[in-house]
C-alpha positions in Angstrom: -0.1 -0.1 0.0 1.1 3.5 -0.7 -0.5 6.6 0.7 2.1 9.3 0.0 0.3 12.5 -1.1 1.4 14.6 -3.9 1.9 18.4 -3.1 -1.4 18.9 -5.1 -3.3 16.5 -2.8 -1.8 18.1 0.3 -3.0 21.5 -0.9 -6.5 20.1 -1.6 -6.7 18.6 2.0 -5.8 22.1 3.4 -8.5 23.6 1.2 -11.0 21.2 2.4 -10.2 21.8 6.1 -10.6 25.6 5.5 -14.0 25.1 3.9 -15.2 22.6 6.8 -13.9 24.9 9.6 -15.9 27.8 8.0 -19.1 26.0 7.4 -19.4 23.1 10.0 -18.7 22.2 13.6 -16.7 19.2 14.8 -18.4 16.1 16.1 -18.7 16.0 19.8 -19.3 12.2 20.2 -22.4 12.9 22.2 -26.3 12.9 21.5 -25.7 16.7 20.5 -24.4 15.5 17.1 -27.4 16.0 14.8 -25.7 13.8 12.0 -26.6 10.7 14.0 -30.1 11.0 12.7 -33.7 12.1 13.7 -34.1 12.8 17.4 -37.1 10.5 17.7 -39.5 8.3 15.5 -42.0 10.9 14.5 -42.8 12.1 11.0 -41.8 15.6 12.1 -38.3 14.6 13.2 -37.7 12.7 10.0 -38.9 15.8 7.9 -36.6 18.0 10.0 -33.6 15.8 9.6 -34.1 15.5 5.8 -34.4 19.4 5.5 -31.0 19.7 7.3 -29.5 17.0 5.0 -30.7 19.0 2.0 -29.3 22.3 3.5 -25.9 20.6 3.9 -26.0 19.3 0.3 -26.8 22.8 -0.9 -23.8 24.2 0.9 -21.6 21.7 -0.7 -22.9 22.5 -4.1 -22.9 26.2 -3.7 -19.2 26.1 -2.6 -18.0 23.6 -5.3 -17.7 20.5 -3.2 -20.7 18.4 -4.3 -20.2 15.6 -6.7 -16.4 15.8 -6.6 -16.0 13.2 -9.2 -18.9 14.3 -11.4 -18.0 15.9 -14.7 -18.2 19.8 -14.5 -20.8 19.7 -17.3 -23.2 18.0 -14.8 -22.6 20.4 -11.9 -19.7 18.5 -10.3 -16.2 19.3 -9.6 -14.6 17.2 -12.1 -12.1 15.8 -9.7 -10.5 12.3 -9.2 -11.6 9.5 -7.0 -8.6 10.3 -4.9 -10.0 13.9 -4.3 -13.2 12.2 -3.2 -11.4 10.0 -0.7 -9.5 12.9 0.8 -12.7 14.9 1.2 -14.3 11.9 2.9 -11.4 11.4 5.3 -11.6 15.1 6.3 -15.4 15.5 6.6 -15.7 12.5 8.8 -14.6 14.6 11.8 -17.4 17.1 11.3 -21.0 17.1 12.5 -22.6 17.3 9.0 -24.2 14.8 6.7 -26.3 14.7 3.6 -27.9 11.5 4.9 -29.8 9.4 2.4 -29.0 12.1 -0.3 -25.5 10.4 -0.5 -27.3 7.2 -1.5 -29.5 8.8 -4.0 -26.5 10.5 -5.7 -24.7 7.1 -5.9 -27.7 5.3 -7.3 -29.4 7.7 -9.4 -26.5 9.8 -10.9 -24.6 7.1 -12.6 -27.5 5.5 -14.8 -28.4 9.0 -15.8 -24.9 10.0 -16.7 -24.0 6.8 -18.4 -27.4 5.9 -20.1 -29.5 9.0 -20.2 -29.8 11.4 -23.1 -28.7 15.0 -23.1 -32.1 16.4 -22.2 -32.4 14.0 -19.2 -29.0 14.8 -17.9 -29.7 18.6 -18.2 -33.1 18.3 -16.5 -32.3 16.0 -13.6 -28.7 15.9 -12.7 -28.1 19.4 -11.1 -31.1 19.5 -9.0 -30.2 16.0 -7.9 -26.7 17.0 -7.0 -27.7 20.2 -5.1 -30.4 18.3 -3.1 -33.3 20.4 -4.5 -35.1 17.2 -5.5 -35.3 14.1 -3.6 -35.1 10.6 -5.2 -35.9 7.0 -4.4 -35.2 3.6 -5.9 -38.2 1.5 -7.1 -36.9 -2.0 -7.7 -37.7 -4.7 -5.4 -41.2 -6.3 -5.3 -43.0 -8.9 -3.1 -42.1 -11.7 -5.7 -38.9 -10.2 -6.9 -36.3 -9.4 -4.3 -33.1 -11.6 -4.6 -34.2 -12.6 -8.1 -34.8 -9.0 -9.2 -35.1 -9.9 -12.9 -38.4 -11.8 -12.1 -40.2 -8.4 -11.4 -43.8 -8.2 -12.6 -44.8 -4.5 -12.3 -46.2 -3.8 -15.9 -45.9 -0.9 -18.1 -48.0 -0.9 -21.2 -47.4 1.5 -24.1 -50.2 3.8 -24.9 -49.1 6.3 -27.5 -46.5 8.7 -26.1 -46.8 7.2 -22.6 -46.7 4.0 -20.6 -49.3 3.0 -18.1 -47.8 1.4 -15.0 -49.6 -1.0 -12.7 -47.9 -3.0 -9.9 -46.2 -2.9 -6.6 -42.8 -2.2 -5.2 -41.5 -2.6 -1.7 -38.5 -1.8 0.6 -38.2 1.7 -1.1 -36.0 3.9 1.2 -37.3 7.3 1.9 -40.0 7.2 -0.8 -42.3 9.1 1.3 -40.0 12.1 0.8 -39.1 11.6 -2.7 -40.0 13.9 -5.6 -38.7 11.4 -8.3 -37.9 7.6 -8.4 -35.9 5.4 -10.7 -38.3 2.6 -11.7 -37.9 -0.7 -13.4 -40.9 -2.5 -15.1 -41.9 -5.4 -17.3 -42.7 -4.0 -20.8 -42.4 -7.3 -22.8 -43.7 -10.5 -21.1 -42.9 -12.6 -24.1 -39.1 -12.0 -23.6 -36.9 -13.8 -21.1 -36.8 -12.3 -17.7 -33.6 -10.2 -18.1 -34.9 -8.8 -21.3 -38.2 -7.0 -21.7 -37.4 -4.8 -18.8 -37.5 -1.0 -19.1 -35.9 1.7 -16.8 -37.9 4.8 -16.1 -37.8 8.0 -14.2 -41.1 8.6 -12.5 -42.4 11.7 -10.9 -43.6 10.6 -7.5 -46.4 13.2 -7.5 -48.1 11.6 -10.5 -51.8 10.7 -9.7 -52.1 6.9 -9.1 -49.0 6.6 -6.9 -49.6 5.5 -3.3 -46.7 5.4 -0.9 -47.2 3.5 2.5 -44.5 3.9 5.0 -43.5 0.6 6.7 -43.2 0.7 10.4 -39.9 -1.1 11.3 -39.0 -3.0 14.6 -37.2 0.0 15.8 -40.2 2.3 15.4 -38.9 4.3 12.4 -40.2 4.2 8.9 -37.2 4.3 6.7 -38.7 1.9 4.2 -42.0 2.0 2.2 -44.2 0.0 -0.2 -45.3 1.8 -3.2 -48.5 1.0 -5.5 -49.0 2.0 -9.0 -52.6 2.3 -10.3 -52.8 3.2 -14.0 -49.8 5.7 -13.5 -49.0 7.4 -16.7 -45.2 7.9 -17.5 -44.0 9.8 -20.6 -41.9 7.8 -23.1 -39.3 10.6 -22.8 -38.7 9.4 -19.2 -37.2 6.0 -20.5 -33.5 5.7 -19.6 -31.6 3.7 -22.1 -33.7 1.6 -24.5 -37.2 0.2 -24.2 -37.1 -3.6 -23.2 -33.4 -3.3 -22.6 -33.2 -1.8 -19.1 -31.2 -4.5 -17.4 -27.8 -3.0 -18.2 -29.0 0.3 -16.8 -30.2 -1.7 -13.7 -26.8 -3.4 -13.4 -25.2 0.1 -13.2 -27.4 0.9 -10.1 -26.9 -2.5 -8.4 -23.1 -2.2 -8.8 -23.0 1.3 -7.2 -25.4 0.1 -4.5 -23.1 -2.8 -3.3 -20.1 -0.6 -3.2 -22.1 2.1 -1.3 -23.1 -0.3 1.4 -19.8 -2.1 1.6 -17.9 1.1 1.8 -19.8 2.4 4.8 -18.6 1.9 8.2 -21.8 0.5 9.6 -22.8 1.3 13.1 -20.5 2.9 15.7 -17.0 1.6 15.8 -14.9 -0.5 18.2 -14.0 2.5 20.4 -17.7 2.9 21.2 -18.1 -0.7 21.9 -15.1 -0.8 24.3 -16.4 2.2 26.1 -19.5 0.3 26.7 -17.7 -2.6 28.0 -15.7 -0.4 30.5 -18.9 1.4 31.8 -20.5 -2.1 32.5 -17.3 -3.4 34.1 -17.0 -6.3 31.5 -13.5 -5.8 30.3 -12.1 -8.5 32.6 -14.5 -11.1 31.4 -12.5 -13.6 29.1 -15.6 -14.2 26.8 -16.3 -10.5 26.5 -12.5 -9.9 25.8 -12.5 -12.5 23.1 -15.5 -10.9 21.5 -13.9 -7.4 21.6 -10.7 -8.8 20.0 -12.9 -10.4 17.2 -14.7 -7.0 16.7 -11.4 -5.1 16.6 -9.8 -7.4 14.2 -12.9 -7.3 11.8 -12.9 -3.5 12.0 -9.2 -3.4 11.1 -9.6 -5.9 8.2 -12.5 -3.8 6.9 -10.3 -0.8 7.1 -7.5 -2.5 5.4 -9.7 -3.5 2.5 -10.6 0.2 2.2 -7.1 1.1 2.1 -6.5 -1.5 -0.7 -9.2 0.3 -2.6 -7.6 3.6 -1.8 -4.2 2.5 -3.0 -5.7 1.2 -6.3 -7.7 4.4 -6.8 -4.9 6.9 -5.8 -1.8 5.1 -7.1 -3.1 2.5 -9.5 -1.5 -0.3 -7.6 -2.7 -3.6 -6.6 -6.2 -5.3 -7.1 -9.1 -3.6 -5.4 -11.5 -6.0 -3.3 -14.6 -7.1 -4.9 -17.5 -4.8 -3.8 -19.6 -7.8 -2.7 -16.6 -8.9 -0.5 -16.7 -5.6 1.2 -20.5 -5.4 1.5 -20.8 -9.0 3.0 -17.8 -8.4 5.5 -19.3 -5.2 6.7 -22.7 -6.5 7.2 -21.5 -9.7 9.0 -19.1 -7.5 11.3 -22.0 -5.1 12.2 -24.0 -8.3 13.3 -21.4 -9.6 15.5 -20.6 -6.1 17.0 -24.2 -5.3 17.9 -25.0 -8.6 19.4 -21.8 -8.4 21.6 -23.0 -4.9 22.7 -26.2 -6.3 24.1 -24.5 -9.2 25.6 -22.2 -6.6 27.5 -25.2 -4.7 28.7 -26.6 -7.8 30.2 -30.2 -7.5 31.6 -30.2 -3.9 30.6 -29.8 -5.0 26.9 -33.5 -6.1 27.2 -34.7 -2.6 27.6 -35.3 -0.1 25.0 -35.5 3.6 24.3 -35.5 5.9 27.3 -35.3 3.0 29.7 -32.2 1.5 28.0 -28.6 2.6 28.4 -27.7 5.5 26.0 -31.4 5.9 25.1 -31.3 2.5 23.4 -28.5 3.3 21.1 -27.4 -0.5 20.8 -30.7 -1.9 20.8 -31.6 0.4 17.8 -28.4 -0.8 16.1 -29.2 -4.5 16.5 -32.6 -3.9 14.8 -31.4 -1.6 12.1 -28.4 -3.8 10.9 -30.8 -6.1 9.1 -31.4 -3.4 6.6 -27.8 -3.4 5.4 -27.9 -7.2 5.3 -30.9 -7.3 3.0 -30.5 -3.9 1.1 -28.5 -4.0 -2.1 -28.9 -7.8 -2.4 -28.9 -10.2 0.4 -25.6 -11.7 1.8 -26.5 -15.0 0.1 -26.9 -13.2 -3.3 -23.6 -11.5 -2.9 -21.8 -14.8 -2.0 -23.0 -16.0 -5.4 -21.5 -12.8 -7.0 -18.2 -13.3 -5.3 -18.1 -17.0 -6.3 -18.9 -16.2 -9.9 -17.2 -12.7 -10.4 -14.2 -12.8 -8.0 -13.4 -16.5 -7.9 -14.5 -17.5 -11.4 -16.6 -20.5 -10.3 -19.4 -21.8 -12.5 -22.7 -20.0 -12.5 -25.7 -21.7 -10.8 -27.9 -23.5 -13.2 -30.6 -21.1 -14.5 -33.3 -23.3 -16.2 -35.6 -20.3 -16.7 -33.0 -18.0 -18.1 -34.2 -18.2 -21.7 -37.8 -18.9 -21.0 -40.3 -16.1 -21.8 -41.1 -14.3 -18.5 -44.8 -15.1 -18.9 -43.9 -18.9 -18.8 -41.9 -18.8 -15.7 -43.3 -20.2 -12.4 -44.1 -17.2 -10.1 -43.6 -17.0 -6.4 
């Protein structure tokens, strides 16, 4: 690994610090940090948190720090991936976040930039990057999650528009979204990976119903979305009609890297502090668990450094995104479970009754989102086997069958 910075990179780091010092405060590590998320489970708190995230994104955009790697013609900085890494390292110490807007940028920006036409790029990319318009992803369905290509939401051509009927589920922040990226079945006579069309959909269109899903932790991050005779103009197709799977793959690749590149819930230092407060650091079983969590955190960090070395210096081979995604989610499961074990009987409490207002209890419940989102761990193990190890693909007897002839779940 090689992390020597060029004089230009060192100057960039100083410029970033000056911007952050002028526009943000450093994290305190306490509940006063607003970047941790909404203060409670109410709709009003979620709206307020989203508004603050939008304001920070606008601050980034207006000062030239949004979309560091995006081309300048799309409103970005036109910088390198190394520039983005440096910015990420510096901003981590400050109490600011764009929240879910970061995910929208990573999931919506690439397909429009790579597959959209000039008019679509002009219309959507700058408002997306500035946080003026909120987006959601409309992919998974009750019968098409891990096997996403089996989706059945139908879009039927009617002149210069498509009429959409069907249901999507596990749609993050759809209740706040102005637009969504949507994949539908437009040709049921084609095999399942063909006959799919990728759309941009205005979430305020009549016929769209968004129902927030109350999660086990009391929050409503996810939604189910129903389409009842929803018209979408043909001009909102991204890529080619009936050939939306390559566009979809662009999104899925970005999603795996996004989740795998995240640090997950609070790190080892927070867990160690919990063990000290509960007087568990002399327990040999707890100590072994702490060592396991520490080792996993270091391994994930080293994988990130491998990626950084490849990006900044062109050396080595970066880890497969599915490896990082699976390792991060497994590590979060082990870490959060150990935290409740450390808390003992208090670990059975929740919210105001629990230690730290239920911080670890909430972490245990929310870690399932990353294990399922972006493809389950099992799906990503197949991707590792096929994409990283070169093992034979699983048998797919329905691969070339028309979608309409496939047995549905």
